[in-house]
C-alpha positions, 0 to 999 in steps of 0.5 A: 067886326073888328078882327084886328081888335079881339087879334092885338088882345089875344096876344097881349099877354097878361096873367093872374097878376100881371094883367097891366098890359092888356089893361092898358091895351083896353085903356085907349080902347076906350076912350071917348066911349066913357064918360069915365075911366079909373083903374081900381087897386087890384088891376081892374079897369073900371070904364063908365056910362053916365045915365041920362037921370038921376038914381037910374040902375047900375048894370054892371059887365065883368069881363076877365084879362086874366090868360092862365099862364105861370109863375116862374119859381126856379130858376136852375143852375143850367138856366132851365125855367121851373113854374108854377101854374095860375089857371087851370092847364091839363099836361097832356097838352103842354108837351114841346109848346112854343112859350113865350117868358114875359120879365122887366126887361123885355120878352123871351121866346123859350120852349116847354117840355117835360123832364125825363127822357126822349122816344128814342129812348124811352120805355114802353111805361114810359111812354104810357106816363102824363106828367104832372106840371110841376115836372116841366122846364122851360129852356129859353136856349141861353143856358146859365146865362138866363138867370141873370134875366130871368127872376122869381114871379116873371111871367110866362105865355104859350106863343103861339098867333091869331088865326080866322080859321073859314067862320071862326077865330083861333086863338090860345087867348079866347079865354077871356079876350073873348070879352076884353071885345065884347065889353069896348064893341057892346058900348060903340054898337050903342053909340049914343042910345041906352042911357037909362043906366048907369053903366059899368064896364068892369075889366077886371083881374084875376078871375082863372084863380078864384074870380078874386077881381071881380068881388072887390071890382062888384062891392065897389060899383055895389050892380044891381044887374050883373052880365057874365060876360065870358067864354064857356064851353063847345064840344059839338066835337067828335067824342062828346055825347050830345048831353055833353055839349053845353054849346053847338057853335054857330046858333047863337050867345049863350045866356049862362044859367048855372054854374058851380058859381052861381045860378042866375036871375030868372027874372033876367033870364025872362029878360034878355030872350024877351030882348033877343027875341023880339031883335032875332039874336040867335041864342041857346040856354047853357049851363055847366057841371063844375067852373064859376064866372065873374057874374057869380062875383056881381050877385053876393057882393055887398046886398047883392045883385040880378045877374046872369052870363052871356057867353060864347061858346068856345072849342077845346077851350084851356089849349093854344086852340081855343075856336069861337064861332064869328057869328057866335060872337057877332051874337053877343055883340048884338044882344049886349046893346039892345040890352042895354038901349032896352033899359 
């Protein structure tokens, strides 16, 4: 398993609207795997593998490149940075974080904290409060000189390394660099087989702020089948009732049936289940009460498409400790390659 590539993907910064570094890395890795590679006006990377015959069905894998992060909206006279989120954060996970401020002139290491009193001088009531995201600020250590280096619109990501912990991998950006890895590794595993369909692996932009790149990309491709490749919740941890687990790590890839954005095509679910069973690839059916993913954009574009999600259960999503199981990664890769080969 090529975890070096996953590590590089996870540690390359790219928030909604600023995915260019991730796109450049993927384009480099995609050379030789596809027949045609282009970038659309929104910045999504379209990688096409032609079919053996004209009129073959079009299958689209949607793999979003962006991670949640922030955009700088103000730099104070003293050099403190204030930010707006791009993606969903729980403020409880933002205390005392190391961050990377990405500017046109280079990256700056910095720290993020909320405004207010430290514990030594805070009252009991102060310590109970959870600040709003707007109350957090970033300190580069440069003081007023930060005004000369950082401008409104520069972006910020969490600054945490990729880790392997036993059978798990941990990163601040498994959502959704896992999908970027799968989009490349599934085609690599497919090799010369599977030319029965025209395969479009599209690495999309701005998913975390509303499936924006996927909508325009899917309208361009107009696929017959859309596979939304993503992470999903794995709440197989203390404090969560069994019925809310969504997935359990180590039990295979997730066959995603429903969330707020779409309901999967029933026949397509059955087809992928049949492939997984025939190849002895472990899987689990998954649904979410809320949230959305790029498969919905493929399903609802132009005249519509049959769609389903292929997902990997991930603990602690939208934190710097996102954790996935290596066996589940392998299962997702294997079922994608096997399904494309079956066509």
